[in-house]
RODO-2510 file (C-alpha; in nm, 4 decimals, decimal comma):
residues 333
     n   res          X          Y          Z
     1     m     3,9038     3,6951     8,7758
     2     g     3,8708     4,0427     8,9208
     3     y     3,8102     4,1896     8,5759
     4     i     3,5487     3,9264     8,4921
     5     f     3,3677     3,9973     8,8190
     6     k     3,3684     4,3715     8,7490
     7     r     3,2326     4,3154     8,3989
     8     f     2,9583     4,0961     8,5407
     9     l     2,8569     4,3650     8,7902
    10     l     2,8581     4,6248     8,5126
    11     m     2,5859     4,4289     8,3356
    12     v     2,3333     4,5157     8,6061
    13     p     2,3228     4,8989     8,5660
    14     t     2,3494     4,8563     8,1880
    15     f     2,0412     4,6346     8,1823
    16     i     1,8526     4,8727     8,4123
    17     g     1,9369     5,1641     8,1820
    18     i     1,8215     4,9793     7,8684
    19     i     1,4885     4,8767     8,0188
    20     t     1,4282     5,2229     8,1672
    21     i     1,4917     5,3984     7,8363
    22     t     1,2714     5,1503     7,6503
    23     f     0,9903     5,1925     7,9021
    24     f     0,9819     5,5703     7,8797
    25     l     1,0149     5,5667     7,5004
    26     t     0,7021     5,3538     7,4773
    27     k     0,5250     5,6040     7,7021
    28     l     0,6217     5,8969     7,4792
    29     r     0,4099     5,7645     7,1948
    30     p     0,0384     5,8449     7,1654
    31     d    -0,1828     5,5971     7,3452
    32     a    -0,2023     5,3067     7,1027
    33     l    -0,3707     5,0574     7,3343
    34     t    -0,6955     5,0628     7,1397
    35     t    -0,5115     5,0221     6,8109
    36     a    -0,3377     4,7099     6,9383
    37     s    -0,6581     4,5622     7,0799
    38     m    -0,9082     4,6498     6,8077
    39     g    -0,7038     4,7373     6,5006
    40     p    -0,7270     5,0606     6,3007
    41     e    -1,0568     4,9628     6,1414
    42     g    -1,2050     4,8823     6,4795
    43     m    -1,1187     5,2302     6,6007
    44     k    -1,2988     5,3922     6,3094
    45     e    -1,6153     5,1893     6,3525
    46     s    -1,6359     5,1919     6,7319
    47     t    -1,8878     5,4356     6,8782
    48     g    -1,7930     5,3625     7,2396
    49     l    -1,4216     5,4136     7,1932
    50     d    -1,3653     5,6195     7,5081
    51     e    -1,5429     5,3690     7,7321
    52     f    -1,3632     5,0775     7,5718
    53     q    -1,0280     5,2475     7,6115
    54     k    -1,0894     5,3162     7,9804
    55     k    -1,1721     4,9518     8,0420
    56     m    -0,8668     4,8318     7,8555
    57     r    -0,6357     5,0777     8,0335
    58     a    -0,7710     4,9603     8,3687
    59     y    -0,7330     4,5957     8,2651
    60     y    -0,3642     4,6417     8,1769
    61     g    -0,2915     4,8769     8,4659
    62     l    -0,2210     5,1740     8,2407
    63     d    -0,4427     5,3982     8,4469
    64     k    -0,1954     5,3741     8,7339
    65     p     0,0753     5,6379     8,7983
    66     l     0,3856     5,6106     8,5837
    67     y     0,6109     5,5019     8,8712
    68     t     0,3658     5,2254     8,9590
    69     q     0,3752     5,0968     8,6033
    70     y     0,7556     5,1131     8,6097
    71     l     0,7805     4,9118     8,9324
    72     r     0,5286     4,6616     8,7991
    73     l     0,7412     4,6231     8,4865
    74     w     1,0451     4,5284     8,6943
    75     k     0,8382     4,2857     8,8967
    76     n     0,7287     4,1174     8,5732
    77     i     1,0869     4,1044     8,4435
    78     l     1,2307     3,9606     8,7649
    79     t     0,9557     3,6987     8,7826
    80     l     0,9685     3,6339     8,4053
    81     d     0,6006     3,7178     8,3843
    82     f     0,5522     3,9424     8,0813
    83     s     0,1743     3,9190     8,0955
    84     e    -0,0135     3,8731     7,7669
    85     s    -0,0030     4,0202     7,4205
    86     r    -0,2461     4,3047     7,3622
    87     i    -0,3139     4,1831     7,0095
    88     d    -0,4320     3,8260     7,0586
    89     h    -0,4177     3,8053     7,4434
    90     r    -0,1805     3,5084     7,4327
    91     p     0,1030     3,4848     7,6900
    92     v     0,4043     3,6806     7,5677
    93     l     0,6537     3,4086     7,6596
    94     t     0,4445     3,1559     7,4670
    95     k     0,4678     3,3656     7,1517
    96     i     0,8410     3,4169     7,1989
    97     g     0,8896     3,0464     7,2739
    98     e     0,7275     2,9604     6,9412
    99     a     0,9400     3,2085     6,7461
   100     v     1,2831     3,1457     6,9035
   101     p     1,3383     2,7849     6,7766
   102     i     1,2652     2,8926     6,4190
   103     t     1,5048     3,1865     6,4305
   104     l     1,7675     2,9795     6,6121
   105     f     1,7405     2,7072     6,3472
   106     f     1,8019     2,9519     6,0623
   107     n     2,0837     3,1362     6,2340
   108     l     2,2723     2,8251     6,3435
   109     i     2,2708     2,7058     5,9840
   110     t     2,3831     3,0498     5,8699
   111     v     2,6689     3,0720     6,1211
   112     f     2,7871     2,7209     6,0351
   113     i     2,7938     2,7936     5,6612
   114     v     2,9526     3,1381     5,6962
   115     y     3,2316     3,0296     5,9313
   116     s     3,2968     2,7022     5,7476
   117     i     3,3561     2,8893     5,4210
   118     s     3,4909     3,2285     5,5317
   119     i     3,7719     3,1108     5,7612
   120     p     3,9354     2,8729     5,5088
   121     l     3,8751     3,1324     5,2362
   122     g     4,0444     3,4010     5,4445
   123     i     4,3439     3,1748     5,5042
   124     y     4,3660     3,0997     5,1313
   125     m     4,3519     3,4726     5,0485
   126     a     4,6243     3,5461     5,3028
   127     i     4,8567     3,2763     5,1677
   128     h     4,7989     3,3955     4,8092
   129     d     4,7989     3,7656     4,8927
   130     n     4,8225     4,0077     4,5951
   131     t     4,7831     3,7317     4,3378
   132     r     4,5234     3,7416     4,0595
   133     r     4,3182     3,4713     4,2275
   134     e     4,3087     3,6611     4,5559
   135     k     4,2101     3,9875     4,3853
   136     f     3,9372     3,8155     4,1853
   137     i     3,7934     3,6489     4,4964
   138     a     3,8090     3,9727     4,6958
   139     t     3,6368     4,1698     4,4176
   140     f     3,3623     3,9096     4,3849
   141     l     3,3038     3,9037     4,7611
   142     y     3,2867     4,2839     4,7804
   143     i     3,0266     4,2878     4,5026
   144     l     2,8173     4,0421     4,7038
   145     y     2,8670     4,2497     5,0191
   146     a     2,7446     4,5644     4,8399
   147     l     2,4139     4,4065     4,7381
   148     p     2,1309     4,4977     4,9820
   149     g     1,9788     4,1935     5,1462
   150     f     1,6170     4,2951     5,0915
   151     w     1,6838     4,3570     4,7187
   152     v     1,8543     4,0184     4,6750
   153     a     1,5639     3,8523     4,8565
   154     l     1,3079     4,0155     4,6287
   155     m     1,5086     3,9261     4,3163
   156     l     1,5397     3,5633     4,4242
   157     l     1,1684     3,5434     4,4939
   158     k     1,0889     3,6978     4,1567
   159     y     1,3211     3,4928     3,9374
   160     l     1,3511     3,1669     4,1319
   161     g     1,0213     3,1500     4,3170
   162     s     0,7710     3,3159     4,0864
   163     a     0,5645     3,1205     3,8339
   164     e     0,6441     3,3966     3,5851
   165     y     1,0068     3,2773     3,5639
   166     l     1,1760     2,9586     3,6909
   167     d     0,9472     2,8734     3,9850
   168     l     1,2085     2,6526     4,1517
   169     f     1,1479     2,7388     4,5161
   170     p     0,8447     2,8308     4,7315
   171     l     0,7726     3,1985     4,7918
   172     s     0,7142     3,1846     5,1674
   173     g     0,6721     2,9695     5,4740
   174     l     0,8684     2,6782     5,6135
   175     v     0,6673     2,3802     5,4886
   176     s     0,4195     2,2977     5,2152
   177     s     0,0462     2,2624     5,2686
   178     y     0,0745     1,8848     5,2205
   179     y     0,3601     1,8520     5,4725
   180     d     0,1666     1,6256     5,7149
   181     k     0,1071     1,3679     5,4428
   182     l     0,4780     1,3181     5,3731
   183     n     0,7087     1,0586     5,5273
   184     w     1,0126     1,1632     5,7320
   185     y     1,2680     1,2017     5,4523
   186     q     1,0165     1,3811     5,2310
   187     k     0,9454     1,6184     5,5195
   188     a     1,3177     1,6862     5,5579
   189     g     1,3457     1,7540     5,1852
   190     d     1,0440     1,9834     5,1955
   191     v     1,1942     2,1905     5,4784
   192     l     1,5289     2,2132     5,2982
   193     w     1,3467     2,3181     4,9811
   194     h     1,1804     2,6043     5,1692
   195     i     1,4930     2,7326     5,3452
   196     v     1,7256     2,7531     5,0424
   197     l     1,6373     3,1108     4,9471
   198     p     1,6268     3,2560     5,3034
   199     v     1,9578     3,0959     5,3994
   200     t     2,1187     3,2134     5,0750
   201     v     2,0212     3,5725     5,1520
   202     m     2,1407     3,5409     5,5124
   203     v     2,4885     3,4102     5,4300
   204     y     2,6128     3,5806     5,1140
   205     g     2,6827     3,9219     5,2678
   206     s     2,8907     3,7819     5,5531
   207     f     3,1500     3,6094     5,3369
   208     a     3,3327     3,9285     5,2392
   209     f     3,3421     4,0710     5,5911
   210     l     3,4534     3,7593     5,7763
   211     s     3,6978     3,6344     5,5132
   212     r     3,8623     3,9770     5,4920
   213     y     3,8769     3,9926     5,8697
   214     m     4,0356     3,6488     5,8793
   215     k     4,2823     3,7378     5,6039
   216     s     4,4080     4,0502     5,7844
   217     s     4,4406     3,8653     6,1131
   218     f     4,6206     3,5728     5,9499
   219     l     4,8650     3,7998     5,7639
   220     e     4,9492     3,9702     6,0919
   221     a     5,0080     3,6332     6,2557
   222     l     5,2384     3,5226     5,9729
   223     k     5,4592     3,8271     6,0346
   224     a     5,4965     3,7527     6,4054
   225     d     5,8278     3,6525     6,5627
   226     y     5,7097     3,3070     6,6704
   227     v     5,6288     3,2221     6,3053
   228     r     5,9767     3,3310     6,1962
   229     t     6,1225     3,1158     6,4730
   230     a     5,9149     2,8178     6,3619
   231     r     6,0380     2,8618     6,0048
   232     a     6,3971     2,8917     6,1254
   233     k     6,3555     2,5593     6,3039
   234     g     6,2614     2,4001     5,9729
   235     l     5,9006     2,3161     6,0588
   236     k     5,6680     2,2255     5,7750
   237     s     5,4552     2,5016     5,6241
   238     r     5,1374     2,3132     5,7095
   239     t     5,2416     2,2951     6,0753
   240     i     5,3296     2,6652     6,0854
   241     i     5,0007     2,7671     5,9215
   242     y     4,7515     2,5444     6,0996
   243     i     4,9194     2,5020     6,4387
   244     h     5,1070     2,8234     6,5152
   245     a     4,9534     3,0985     6,3011
   246     l     4,5905     2,9839     6,2936
   247     r     4,5391     2,9720     6,6685
   248     n     4,6575     3,3283     6,7211
   249     s     4,4832     3,4639     6,4124
   250     v     4,1412     3,3577     6,5427
   251     i     4,1807     3,5705     6,8559
   252     p     4,0338     3,8830     6,6887
   253     l     3,7426     3,6704     6,5672
   254     v     3,6465     3,6159     6,9302
   255     t     3,5412     3,9823     6,9343
   256     l     3,2638     3,8933     6,6910
   257     l     3,1225     3,6421     6,9387
   258     g     2,9948     3,9300     7,1511
   259     g     2,7229     3,9993     6,8969
   260     l     2,6695     3,6404     6,7882
   261     l     2,4415     3,5270     7,0702
   262     p     2,1789     3,8037     7,0372
   263     a     2,1966     3,7680     6,6589
   264     l     2,1160     3,3978     6,6877
   265     i     1,7998     3,4712     6,8831
   266     g     1,7076     3,8139     6,7477
   267     g     1,6636     3,7150     6,3867
   268     s     1,6386     3,9355     6,0822
   269     v     1,3351     4,1623     6,0798
   270     i     1,3409     4,2377     5,7066
   271     l     1,4217     3,8895     5,5775
   272     e     1,1786     3,7088     5,8043
   273     r     0,9113     3,9530     5,6968
   274     i     0,9872     3,9087     5,3254
   275     f     0,9953     3,5284     5,3410
   276     s     0,7073     3,5081     5,5947
   277     i     0,9190     3,3183     5,8457
   278     p     0,7447     3,3203     6,1868
   279     g     1,0604     3,3912     6,3848
   280     m     1,1693     3,6564     6,6321
   281     g     1,2359     3,9154     6,3632
   282     k     0,8840     3,8936     6,2248
   283     l     0,7383     3,8893     6,5759
   284     a     0,9292     4,2080     6,6607
   285     y     0,8138     4,3744     6,3394
   286     d     0,4503     4,2824     6,3934
   287     s     0,4643     4,3956     6,7578
   288     f     0,6158     4,7352     6,6751
   289     y     0,3691     4,7841     6,3904
   290     a     0,0731     4,6987     6,6146
   291     n     0,2094     4,8914     6,9171
   292     d     0,2069     4,5786     7,1322
   293     d     0,4134     4,7192     7,4206
   294     t     0,4175     4,4018     7,6298
   295     v     0,5840     4,2004     7,3535
   296     i     0,8198     4,4888     7,2717
   297     i     0,9433     4,5105     7,6316
   298     a     0,9917     4,1336     7,6479
   299     i     1,1912     4,1255     7,3228
   300     v     1,4099     4,4195     7,4302
   301     s     1,4716     4,2571     7,7692
   302     i     1,5734     3,9247     7,6197
   303     s     1,7864     4,0868     7,3480
   304     s     1,9705     4,3121     7,5930
   305     v     2,0455     4,0233     7,8282
   306     l     2,1738     3,8112     7,5406
   307     t     2,3913     4,0979     7,4155
   308     m     2,5539     4,1470     7,7544
   309     v     2,5974     3,7727     7,8048
   310     g     2,7560     3,7492     7,4592
   311     i     3,0062     4,0243     7,5406
   312     f     3,0758     3,8605     7,8764
   313     l     3,1418     3,5246     7,7100
   314     s     3,3721     3,6864     7,4535
   315     d     3,5842     3,8203     7,7414
   316     i     3,6124     3,4691     7,8812
   317     c     3,6977     3,3311     7,5372
   318     y     3,9870     3,5765     7,5128
   319     m     4,1409     3,4174     7,8193
   320     l     4,0834     3,0662     7,6867
   321     v     4,2280     3,1360     7,3415
   322     d     4,5294     3,3329     7,4629
   323     p     4,6401     3,2551     7,8218
   324     r     4,8834     3,5482     7,8055
   325     i     4,5942     3,7903     7,8331
   326     r     4,5495     3,9165     8,1890
   327     y     4,2679     4,1606     8,2478
   328     g     4,2994     4,4297     8,5057
   329     i     4,6678     4,3555     8,5693
   330     t     4,9460     4,5889     8,4612
   331     e     5,2576     4,3955     8,3709
   332     e     5,5860     4,5403     8,4796
   333     k     5,8478     4,5737     8,2096
***
């Protein structure tokens, strides 16, 4: 418990450092307030640019000293008041609240598919290690892993979503234009029809990594003394594999949970942009492109908190999976 408490306290200065660095990095850029508010074309056509910029800087408090802006930022973070977007003047949390469920929906499906296939596949590869089947599967998975996600997405859109070729799936969006006229099961089918290509791109690259990770961990567990003892007792192979070896082989997979939580909420910037999915990834891309600092700070704050919470939860999961683990305690031999 002492280790967990120390790790929890360590999250505070880490979060302060992340927000401080992000704040000053946004201030190092040229003043892009007018670009975010008016757009590049508006800047070119505006004759009263200087006057407009002064009014906007005063409105957002950017004419204040830097330390005042910094303190105001922390006040907004602690009160969960991230003000409004400088692009469309909508509340920042409202925009994030609209994007998070979409990204969470896609990533939960992705995690379920990846783990449901990769873990059994890794066990199968470990049991049949160095056989032709295992080598063929490993080679195929590595080929998939080597394919860039953005390239696969573009190829799928061209050959499976373009009218020039098969035209099997929609090119973008989550629903069709006639979605409201459908009944409930037709709506469900329409959503599934739209998410096939994005989910395919999100899952294929993870199979090789996770299955290989699971295979190595499972092989190590099979060589452990407790497995040899179980075999010497005459236990069935199924019992040894799925009761004794499996539980201990998933311990290293707990490490991956540290990055799972922010990944669920953060989304994929490139894929959401390519498939026009209005999730967190696309929101982050659009905000960085338009220099919308208020949204950028909010996204960084939420992502950093989720990252630290994910790492914190992975530490707790270690203790739950393997009770022998004792943090901060040196065992005497």
